[in-house]
DRENPA-3360 file (N, C-alpha, C; in nm, 2 decimals, always signed):
BEGIN
1 = XXXXXXXX = -12.04/+4.28/-7.47/-12.02/+4.15/-7.53/-12.04/+4.14/-7.68 ~ -12.09/+4.25/-7.74/-12.12/+4.25/-7.88/-11.99/+4.22/-7.96 ~ -11.87/+4.26/-7.91/-11.75/+4.24/-7.98/-11.69/+4.10/-7.97 ~ -11.75/+4.02/-7.89/-11.70/+3.88/-7.88/-11.77/+3.79/-7.99 ~ -11.72/+3.67/-8.01/-11.78/+3.58/-8.11/-11.90/+3.51/-8.05 ~ -11.98/+3.45/-8.14/-12.10/+3.38/-8.09/-12.08/+3.28/-7.99 ~ -11.97/+3.20/-8.00/-11.94/+3.09/-7.91/-11.92/+3.15/-7.77 ~ -11.85/+3.26/-7.76/-11.82/+3.32/-7.63/-11.95/+3.38/-7.56;
9 = XXXXXXXX = -12.03/+3.44/-7.64/-12.16/+3.50/-7.59/-12.25/+3.39/-7.54 ~ -12.27/+3.29/-7.62/-12.36/+3.18/-7.58/-12.30/+3.10/-7.46 ~ -12.17/+3.08/-7.46/-12.10/+3.01/-7.36/-12.11/+3.08/-7.22 ~ -12.10/+3.22/-7.23/-12.11/+3.29/-7.10/-12.25/+3.29/-7.04 ~ -12.35/+3.32/-7.13/-12.48/+3.32/-7.08/-12.52/+3.18/-7.03 ~ -12.48/+3.07/-7.10/-12.51/+2.94/-7.06/-12.45/+2.90/-6.93 ~ -12.32/+2.94/-6.91/-12.25/+2.91/-6.79/-12.32/+2.97/-6.67 ~ -12.36/+3.10/-6.68/-12.42/+3.17/-6.57/-12.56/+3.11/-6.54;
17 = XXXXXXXX = -12.64/+3.08/-6.64/-12.77/+3.02/-6.62/-12.75/+2.88/-6.56 ~ -12.66/+2.80/-6.61/-12.64/+2.66/-6.56/-12.60/+2.66/-6.42 ~ -12.51/+2.76/-6.38/-12.47/+2.77/-6.24/-12.58/+2.80/-6.14 ~ -12.66/+2.89/-6.18/-12.78/+2.93/-6.09/-12.88/+2.82/-6.08 ~ -12.91/+2.75/-6.19/-13.01/+2.64/-6.19/-12.95/+2.53/-6.11 ~ -12.83/+2.49/-6.13/-12.77/+2.38/-6.06/-12.77/+2.40/-5.91 ~ -12.75/+2.53/-5.87/-12.75/+2.56/-5.73/-12.89/+2.55/-5.67 ~ -12.99/+2.58/-5.74/-13.13/+2.58/-5.69/-13.20/+2.45/-5.72;
25 = XXXXXXXX = -13.14/+2.35/-5.77/-13.21/+2.22/-5.80/-13.27/+2.15/-5.68 ~ -13.22/+2.18/-5.56/-13.27/+2.12/-5.44/-13.40/+2.19/-5.40 ~ -13.43/+2.31/-5.44/-13.54/+2.38/-5.40/-13.67/+2.32/-5.46 ~ -13.78/+2.32/-5.38/-13.90/+2.26/-5.43/-13.97/+2.35/-5.53 ~ -13.94/+2.48/-5.54/-14.00/+2.56/-5.64/-13.90/+2.61/-5.75 ~ -13.81/+2.52/-5.79/-13.71/+2.55/-5.89/-13.77/+2.58/-6.02 ~ -13.90/+2.54/-6.04/-13.97/+2.57/-6.17/-13.99/+2.72/-6.19 ~ -13.98/+2.80/-6.08/-14.00/+2.94/-6.09/-13.88/+3.01/-6.17;
33 = XXXXXXXX = -13.77/+2.94/-6.19/-13.66/+2.99/-6.26/-13.69/+3.00/-6.41 ~ -13.81/+2.96/-6.45/-13.84/+2.98/-6.60/-13.84/+3.13/-6.64 ~ -13.87/+3.21/-6.54/-13.87/+3.36/-6.57/-13.73/+3.40/-6.59 ~ -13.63/+3.35/-6.51/-13.49/+3.38/-6.53/-13.44/+3.33/-6.66 ~ -13.48/+3.21/-6.70/-13.44/+3.15/-6.83/-13.49/+3.24/-6.94 ~ -13.61/+3.29/-6.93/-13.67/+3.37/-7.04/-13.59/+3.51/-7.05 ~ -13.56/+3.57/-6.94/-13.49/+3.70/-6.94/-13.35/+3.68/-6.99 ~ -13.28/+3.57/-6.95/-13.14/+3.55/-6.99/-13.14/+3.51/-7.14;
41 = XXXXXXXX = -13.23/+3.43/-7.18/-13.24/+3.39/-7.32/-13.27/+3.51/-7.41 ~ -13.36/+3.59/-7.37/-13.39/+3.71/-7.45/-13.27/+3.80/-7.46 ~ -13.20/+3.82/-7.35/-13.09/+3.91/-7.35/-12.98/+3.85/-7.44 ~ -12.96/+3.72/-7.43/-12.86/+3.66/-7.52/-12.89/+3.68/-7.66 ~ -13.02/+3.65/-7.70/-13.06/+3.66/-7.84/-13.05/+3.81/-7.89 ~ -13.08/+3.90/-7.80/-13.07/+4.04/-7.84/-12.93/+4.08/-7.86 ~ -12.84/+4.03/-7.78/-12.70/+4.06/-7.79/-12.65/+4.00/-7.93 ~ -12.69/+3.88/-7.96/-12.65/+3.82/-8.09/-12.71/+3.90/-8.20;
49 = XXXXXXXX = -12.83/+3.94/-8.19/-12.90/+4.02/-8.30/-12.83/+4.15/-8.32 ~ -12.79/+4.22/-8.21/-12.71/+4.34/-8.22/-12.58/+4.32/-8.29 ~ -12.51/+4.21/-8.25/-12.38/+4.18/-8.31/-12.39/+4.16/-8.46 ~ -12.49/+4.09/-8.51/-12.50/+4.05/-8.65/-12.60/+4.15/-8.72 ~ -12.65/+4.25/-8.66/-12.74/+4.35/-8.71/-12.86/+4.27/-8.78 ~ -12.92/+4.19/-8.70/-13.02/+4.10/-8.74/-13.14/+4.11/-8.64 ~ -13.23/+4.02/-8.65/-13.34/+4.02/-8.56/-13.33/+3.90/-8.46 ~ -13.40/+3.91/-8.35/-13.40/+3.81/-8.24/-13.46/+3.68/-8.30;
57 = XXXXXXXX = -13.56/+3.69/-8.38/-13.62/+3.57/-8.44/-13.52/+3.49/-8.53 ~ -13.44/+3.56/-8.61/-13.35/+3.50/-8.70/-13.23/+3.44/-8.62 ~ -13.19/+3.50/-8.51/-13.09/+3.45/-8.42/-13.14/+3.32/-8.35 ~ -13.26/+3.32/-8.31/-13.32/+3.21/-8.24/-13.32/+3.09/-8.34 ~ -13.37/+3.11/-8.46/-13.37/+3.01/-8.56/-13.24/+2.95/-8.60 ~ -13.14/+3.04/-8.60/-13.00/+3.00/-8.64/-12.94/+2.91/-8.54 ~ -12.96/+2.94/-8.41/-12.89/+2.87/-8.30/-12.97/+2.77/-8.23 ~ -13.10/+2.75/-8.27/-13.18/+2.65/-8.20/-13.14/+2.51/-8.22;
65 = XXXXXXXX = -13.14/+2.43/-8.12/-13.10/+2.29/-8.13/-13.18/+2.20/-8.03 ~ -13.19/+2.07/-8.05/-13.25/+1.98/-7.96/-13.15/+1.89/-7.91 ~ -13.16/+1.87/-7.77/-13.06/+1.77/-7.71/-13.14/+1.67/-7.63 ~ -13.08/+1.55/-7.61/-13.15/+1.45/-7.53/-13.10/+1.47/-7.38 ~ -13.20/+1.46/-7.29/-13.17/+1.47/-7.15/-13.24/+1.35/-7.08 ~ -13.21/+1.32/-6.96/-13.28/+1.21/-6.89/-13.43/+1.24/-6.88 ~ -13.48/+1.36/-6.90/-13.62/+1.39/-6.89/-13.68/+1.40/-7.03 ~ -13.61/+1.36/-7.13/-13.66/+1.36/-7.27/-13.59/+1.47/-7.35;
73 = XXXXXXXX = -13.62/+1.49/-7.48/-13.56/+1.59/-7.56/-13.59/+1.73/-7.51 ~ -13.49/+1.82/-7.52/-13.51/+1.96/-7.48/-13.46/+2.05/-7.58 ~ -13.53/+2.17/-7.60/-13.48/+2.27/-7.69/-13.38/+2.36/-7.62 ~ -13.27/+2.39/-7.69/-13.17/+2.48/-7.63/-13.11/+2.56/-7.75 ~ -13.02/+2.65/-7.72/-12.95/+2.72/-7.82/-12.80/+2.69/-7.81 ~ -12.74/+2.66/-7.92/-12.60/+2.62/-7.91/-12.52/+2.67/-8.03 ~ -12.39/+2.69/-8.01/-12.30/+2.73/-8.12/-12.19/+2.63/-8.12 ~ -12.16/+2.58/-8.24/-12.05/+2.48/-8.26/-11.94/+2.54/-8.33;
81 = XXXXXXXX = -11.82/+2.51/-8.29/-11.70/+2.56/-8.35/-11.62/+2.43/-8.40 ~ -11.63/+2.41/-8.53/-11.56/+2.29/-8.59/-11.41/+2.30/-8.58 ~ -11.34/+2.19/-8.55/-11.20/+2.19/-8.54/-11.15/+2.07/-8.62 ~ -11.04/+2.09/-8.69/-10.99/+1.98/-8.78/-10.92/+1.88/-8.69 ~ -10.97/+1.75/-8.71/-10.91/+1.64/-8.64/-10.95/+1.63/-8.49 ~ -11.04/+1.71/-8.44/-11.08/+1.71/-8.30/-11.23/+1.72/-8.29 ~ -11.28/+1.70/-8.17/-11.43/+1.72/-8.15/-11.46/+1.87/-8.15 ~ -11.57/+1.90/-8.20/-11.61/+2.04/-8.21/-11.63/+2.10/-8.07;
89 = XXXXXXXX = -11.60/+2.23/-8.05/-11.64/+2.30/-7.93/-11.78/+2.34/-7.93 ~ -11.85/+2.31/-7.82/-12.00/+2.34/-7.82/-12.03/+2.43/-7.70 ~ -12.09/+2.55/-7.73/-12.14/+2.63/-7.62/-12.29/+2.62/-7.62 ~ -12.35/+2.60/-7.51/-12.49/+2.57/-7.50/-12.56/+2.66/-7.40 ~ -12.68/+2.71/-7.43/-12.77/+2.78/-7.33/-12.90/+2.70/-7.32 ~ -12.94/+2.67/-7.20/-13.07/+2.60/-7.18/-13.06/+2.45/-7.19 ~ -13.17/+2.39/-7.21/-13.18/+2.24/-7.22/-13.17/+2.18/-7.08 ~ -13.19/+2.26/-6.97/-13.19/+2.20/-6.84/-13.33/+2.20/-6.79;
97 = XXXXXXXX = -13.38/+2.08/-6.75/-13.52/+2.07/-6.70/-13.53/+2.13/-6.56 ~ -13.63/+2.22/-6.54/-13.65/+2.29/-6.41/-13.73/+2.20/-6.32 ~ -13.68/+2.08/-6.29/-13.75/+1.99/-6.20/-13.66/+1.96/-6.08 ~ -13.73/+1.95/-5.97/-13.65/+1.94/-5.84/-13.58/+1.80/-5.84 ~ -13.46/+1.81/-5.80/-13.38/+1.68/-5.78/-13.34/+1.67/-5.63 ~ -13.41/+1.58/-5.56/-13.38/+1.57/-5.42/-13.24/+1.52/-5.39 ~ -13.18/+1.45/-5.48/-13.05/+1.39/-5.46/-12.94/+1.48/-5.52 ~ -12.97/+1.60/-5.57/-12.87/+1.68/-5.63/-12.77/+1.72/-5.53;
105 = XXXXXXXX = -12.64/+1.72/-5.57/-12.53/+1.76/-5.49/-12.47/+1.89/-5.54 ~ -12.46/+1.98/-5.46/-12.39/+2.11/-5.50/-12.24/+2.08/-5.50 ~ -12.18/+2.09/-5.62/-12.04/+2.07/-5.63/-11.98/+2.20/-5.67 ~ -11.93/+2.27/-5.57/-11.86/+2.39/-5.60/-11.72/+2.36/-5.64 ~ -11.67/+2.42/-5.75/-11.53/+2.40/-5.79/-11.44/+2.47/-5.70 ~ -11.32/+2.41/-5.68/-11.22/+2.47/-5.59/-11.17/+2.60/-5.66 ~ -11.16/+2.70/-5.58/-11.11/+2.83/-5.63/-10.96/+2.81/-5.67 ~ -10.93/+2.85/-5.78/-10.79/+2.84/-5.82/-10.71/+2.96/-5.77;
113 = XXXXXXXX = -10.78/+3.06/-5.70/-10.71/+3.17/-5.65/-10.71/+3.28/-5.75 ~ -10.66/+3.40/-5.71/-10.65/+3.51/-5.81/-10.55/+3.48/-5.91 ~ -10.56/+3.55/-6.03/-10.47/+3.53/-6.14/-10.34/+3.61/-6.11 ~ -10.35/+3.71/-6.02/-10.23/+3.79/-5.99/-10.16/+3.73/-5.87 ~ -10.03/+3.74/-5.86/-9.95/+3.68/-5.75/-9.99/+3.76/-5.62 ~ -9.95/+3.69/-5.51/-9.98/+3.76/-5.38/-9.90/+3.89/-5.36 ~ -9.97/+3.98/-5.29/-9.90/+4.10/-5.27/-9.79/+4.08/-5.17 ~ -9.69/+4.17/-5.17/-9.57/+4.15/-5.08/-9.61/+4.14/-4.94;
121 = XXXXXXXX = -9.70/+4.23/-4.89/-9.74/+4.22/-4.75/-9.80/+4.09/-4.71 ~ -9.88/+4.03/-4.80/-9.95/+3.91/-4.78/-9.84/+3.80/-4.76 ~ -9.74/+3.80/-4.85/-9.63/+3.70/-4.84/-9.56/+3.72/-4.71 ~ -9.53/+3.84/-4.67/-9.46/+3.86/-4.55/-9.54/+3.81/-4.43 ~ -9.67/+3.83/-4.43/-9.76/+3.79/-4.32/-9.76/+3.64/-4.32 ~ -9.78/+3.57/-4.43/-9.79/+3.43/-4.43/-9.66/+3.36/-4.38 ~ -9.55/+3.43/-4.40/-9.42/+3.38/-4.35/-9.43/+3.37/-4.20 ~ -9.50/+3.46/-4.14/-9.52/+3.45/-3.99/-9.39/+3.48/-3.91;
129 = XXXXXXXX = -9.30/+3.55/-3.96/-9.17/+3.57/-3.89/-9.15/+3.72/-3.86 ~ -9.11/+3.75/-3.74/-9.09/+3.89/-3.70/-8.97/+3.94/-3.78 ~ -8.99/+4.06/-3.84/-8.88/+4.12/-3.92/-8.78/+4.20/-3.84 ~ -8.80/+4.20/-3.70/-8.71/+4.26/-3.61/-8.62/+4.16/-3.54 ~ -8.68/+4.06/-3.48/-8.61/+3.96/-3.40/-8.60/+3.83/-3.46 ~ -8.68/+3.80/-3.57/-8.67/+3.67/-3.64/-8.76/+3.56/-3.58 ~ -8.83/+3.59/-3.47/-8.91/+3.49/-3.40/-9.03/+3.46/-3.49 ~ -9.07/+3.33/-3.49/-9.19/+3.29/-3.57/-9.31/+3.27/-3.47;
137 = XXXXXXXX = -9.43/+3.28/-3.53/-9.55/+3.26/-3.45/-9.65/+3.36/-3.48 ~ -9.72/+3.41/-3.38/-9.83/+3.50/-3.40/-9.77/+3.64/-3.45 ~ -9.81/+3.67/-3.57/-9.75/+3.79/-3.64/-9.85/+3.91/-3.63 ~ -9.80/+4.03/-3.60/-9.88/+4.15/-3.60/-9.81/+4.25/-3.70 ~ -9.89/+4.35/-3.74/-9.83/+4.44/-3.84/-9.84/+4.58/-3.77 ~ -9.72/+4.65/-3.78/-9.71/+4.79/-3.74/-9.71/+4.87/-3.86 ~ -9.78/+4.98/-3.86/-9.80/+5.06/-3.98/-9.78/+5.21/-3.95 ~ -9.71/+5.28/-4.03/-9.70/+5.43/-4.02/-9.77/+5.49/-4.14;
145 = XXXXXXXX = -9.81/+5.62/-4.13/-9.88/+5.69/-4.23/-9.79/+5.71/-4.36 ~ -9.67/+5.77/-4.33/-9.58/+5.79/-4.44/-9.44/+5.76/-4.40 ~ -9.36/+5.73/-4.50/-9.22/+5.70/-4.47/-9.15/+5.82/-4.41 ~ -9.20/+5.94/-4.44/-9.14/+6.06/-4.38/-9.15/+6.07/-4.23 ~ -9.25/+6.00/-4.18/-9.27/+6.00/-4.03/-9.16/+5.92/-3.96 ~ -9.08/+5.84/-4.04/-8.98/+5.76/-3.98/-8.85/+5.84/-3.95 ~ -8.83/+5.95/-4.02/-8.71/+6.03/-4.01/-8.74/+6.16/-3.93 ~ -8.68/+6.17/-3.82/-8.69/+6.29/-3.74/-8.55/+6.35/-3.73;
153 = XXXXXXXX = -8.54/+6.47/-3.79/-8.40/+6.53/-3.79/-8.35/+6.56/-3.65 ~ -8.23/+6.52/-3.62/-8.16/+6.55/-3.50/-8.19/+6.45/-3.39 ~ -8.27/+6.35/-3.42/-8.30/+6.24/-3.32/-8.25/+6.11/-3.38 ~ -8.20/+6.02/-3.29/-8.16/+5.89/-3.34/-8.29/+5.80/-3.37 ~ -8.28/+5.72/-3.47/-8.40/+5.64/-3.51/-8.39/+5.51/-3.43 ~ -8.51/+5.46/-3.38/-8.51/+5.33/-3.32/-8.49/+5.22/-3.42 ~ -8.46/+5.10/-3.38/-8.43/+4.99/-3.47/-8.54/+4.96/-3.56 ~ -8.67/+4.97/-3.51/-8.78/+4.94/-3.60/-8.80/+5.04/-3.71;
161 = XXXXXXXX = -8.77/+5.17/-3.68/-8.78/+5.27/-3.78/-8.67/+5.26/-3.89 ~ -8.55/+5.22/-3.84/-8.44/+5.19/-3.94/-8.47/+5.08/-4.03 ~ -8.53/+4.97/-3.97/-8.57/+4.85/-4.05/-8.67/+4.89/-4.16 ~ -8.77/+4.97/-4.12/-8.88/+5.01/-4.22/-8.82/+5.10/-4.32 ~ -8.73/+5.19/-4.28/-8.67/+5.29/-4.38/-8.58/+5.21/-4.48 ~ -8.51/+5.11/-4.42/-8.42/+5.03/-4.51/-8.50/+4.95/-4.61 ~ -8.62/+4.90/-4.57/-8.70/+4.82/-4.66/-8.79/+4.91/-4.75 ~ -8.79/+5.04/-4.71/-8.88/+5.14/-4.78/-9.02/+5.09/-4.78;
169 = XXXXXXXX = -9.07/+5.05/-4.67/-9.21/+5.00/-4.65/-9.27/+5.07/-4.53 ~ -9.40/+5.10/-4.54/-9.48/+5.17/-4.44/-9.53/+5.07/-4.33 ~ -9.51/+4.94/-4.36/-9.56/+4.83/-4.27/-9.45/+4.74/-4.23 ~ -9.46/+4.69/-4.11/-9.35/+4.60/-4.05/-9.42/+4.49/-3.98 ~ -9.39/+4.36/-4.02/-9.45/+4.24/-3.96/-9.36/+4.21/-3.84 ~ -9.43/+4.21/-3.72/-9.35/+4.19/-3.59/-9.42/+4.08/-3.51 ~ -9.35/+4.03/-3.41/-9.42/+3.95/-3.31/-9.48/+4.04/-3.21 ~ -9.56/+3.99/-3.12/-9.63/+4.07/-3.02/-9.54/+4.14/-2.93;
177 = XXXXXXXX = -9.43/+4.08/-2.89/-9.34/+4.15/-2.79/-9.27/+4.27/-2.86 ~ -9.23/+4.26/-2.98/-9.16/+4.37/-3.06/-9.27/+4.48/-3.08 ~ -9.39/+4.44/-3.11/-9.49/+4.54/-3.14/-9.52/+4.62/-3.01 ~ -9.52/+4.55/-2.90/-9.54/+4.63/-2.77/-9.43/+4.72/-2.75 ~ -9.30/+4.68/-2.78/-9.19/+4.77/-2.76/-9.19/+4.89/-2.85 ~ -9.25/+4.87/-2.97/-9.26/+4.99/-3.06/-9.36/+5.09/-3.00 ~ -9.46/+5.04/-2.94/-9.57/+5.13/-2.89/-9.54/+5.18/-2.75 ~ -9.44/+5.13/-2.69/-9.41/+5.18/-2.55/-9.37/+5.32/-2.56;
185 = XXXXXXXX = -9.42/+5.41/-2.47/-9.38/+5.55/-2.47/-9.23/+5.57/-2.44 ~ -9.18/+5.66/-2.51/-9.03/+5.69/-2.49/-9.01/+5.75/-2.35 ~ -8.91/+5.70/-2.28/-8.88/+5.76/-2.14/-8.86/+5.90/-2.15 ~ -8.91/+5.97/-2.05/-8.89/+6.12/-2.04/-8.74/+6.15/-2.00 ~ -8.69/+6.25/-2.06/-8.55/+6.29/-2.03/-8.55/+6.36/-1.90 ~ -8.44/+6.33/-1.82/-8.44/+6.39/-1.68/-8.42/+6.54/-1.70 ~ -8.48/+6.61/-1.60/-8.47/+6.76/-1.61/-8.33/+6.80/-1.56 ~ -8.28/+6.90/-1.63/-8.15/+6.96/-1.59/-8.17/+7.05/-1.47;
193 = X = -8.07/+7.03/-1.37/-8.08/+7.11/-1.25/-7.99/+7.22/-1.25;
% end
């Protein structure tokens, strides 16, 4: 984190500390988190001191601030980024009273999901449609180890193997009936007399 700017460093430490404290505000012994605050505050100040090649004391003096809370004024550490024509960006660490709040509500943010798009197999599964017969409903996945397992020289390929080879995929989303047909043992050839 030494390569990041002061705003990002204080903001990250502040967000992690704030999240933990807000989660435990319903606990009767939330005051015990003072040790966590001390450890995270020291770590943040040491990170800032290493970044600026300074001391922890100088970093604490530079970023110390007082804010008003419902429980009175509190000391915290903050970094302000001034912006022309707009309110300044403020990253803050601390300033949260470690007092139990019986009426506190845990408000978890809705997950926005991963930043990367769904994988192809996940999309195919969510579609819920058999890739052999087209039926929708309960989907199952048939999987082979390698694509080379699908081609056996001198033998005709079953429809499911042809479909997998055509898609160049080792997995096939099927309905339960088609999956049972895939795993049904091949009939034995009659013996020549």
